[in-house]
N, C-alpha and C positions, 0 to 999 in steps of 0.2 A: 705260620700255621699250617700242614699242607694236611688231609684228612680225606682217608680212604672213602673207596668204592662203597663199604661194608657201613662205612660211620655218615657221608654221605646222605646215603641209603634209608639209615634208622632217623639225622634227622629230621630228611626230607617229610619220612613218614607221621616223625611224632608234627610237627610247624603244624603240616596238610587234617592229623587230626584236632590237634587243639583249634588250627579257625572252624572246623565244621561242626566238632563239636564230637568226634568222631565217625561220620556220615559225608564219607570223602564223594561217595552221589552227590549231595547235594552241589557242587561246584557245575559239571554236570547240567545235571536239574532243571537250579534253578538260573544258573546266570549265561549255559552255553558255553559252560569253559573246554577250548580241542584241546589243547596242548598245556600241560605244567610239567616244567622242566627243573631239573634237578641238576646243580653246579653248585662249583666255588667262585665266590662272585668279592673281590678287591672292596676292602672296603672300610676308610678308614686305618690305610697301612697291612691289612693284613686283608690274608684269603676267608673267607664264612662264610658255614655252605646255606647253600638256599635256599629258593624255589621263589618259579614265575609263573603265568598262568592269562591267559585270556581271557576277558565276559565281555558281553554283547552286556544292550541293557543299556548304556549310560553313555550321553556328548559327551563328556568332560574328560574319560581319564579307558584305557581298551586293556591295560597292566596291572596285574598286579605283581610284584616283590618283596618278600620276605626277607631280609638276612637276618641269620641267626648268630650274635656274639654273644660266641663263646666266653668269652672274658667277662665279661658281662652280666650273660643270661640270664637278656631282654632281649627282642627283637627291635629291625628296623623293618616299618614297611613304607613303601617307597611306588606312585600308583602317578603309571606313567600314560603317556597321549598316547597315536597311532601310530606318531612318528622316532618311537623310543624317548621322547625328551621327557627326565621329573614333572612330574605337575606340581603333586604333592609326597612336603616328605616324611617320618616322626620318628625320630631316633625315639628308644631305651620302652619300646609297647611290650608290658609282661602279654605272659601267655594268655590268661583269661581275660584280658584288655583285645586281641586281634580282632574277633567274630566282631566286635562293640567297632571297633574302629573300622573296621569296613564299610561296614551297614553303616557308621555315622559318615564319614566321607565320599560312598561312593550313591547313598540311598537304597539301595540294593537288600537283599535275606540273603542271608547266607540259611535259615533255621529250615528245613525238610518244614512241609506242612504236618500232622498226627493227621492220619483218615481213620474214621468210626460208620465203624458199619453200625446204619440205619435199623 
């Protein structure tokens, strides 16, 4: 199944919003993310919408790939090392588990701190 450019953008934005609870700036602010790539990825024999982004502050992982499994309405998460090799992978991650799964695996936080005036 191939998705159009508009559909790919829609799925990518949805994945980013679900991962960051709508605060996409957290990727850059909290993780030092420089690149967010939106693309189709061959996963389990099907072309699926996906995003990938780099992040710093982890010795084991350098990239995260999130793949939307359209038929199941769940995600796959892959954590890759600096050479692009998949080190850790999760299949069937629900949208509300994306953020906590990322933090659990990497030890990094994606929630922007709230600054309150004194």
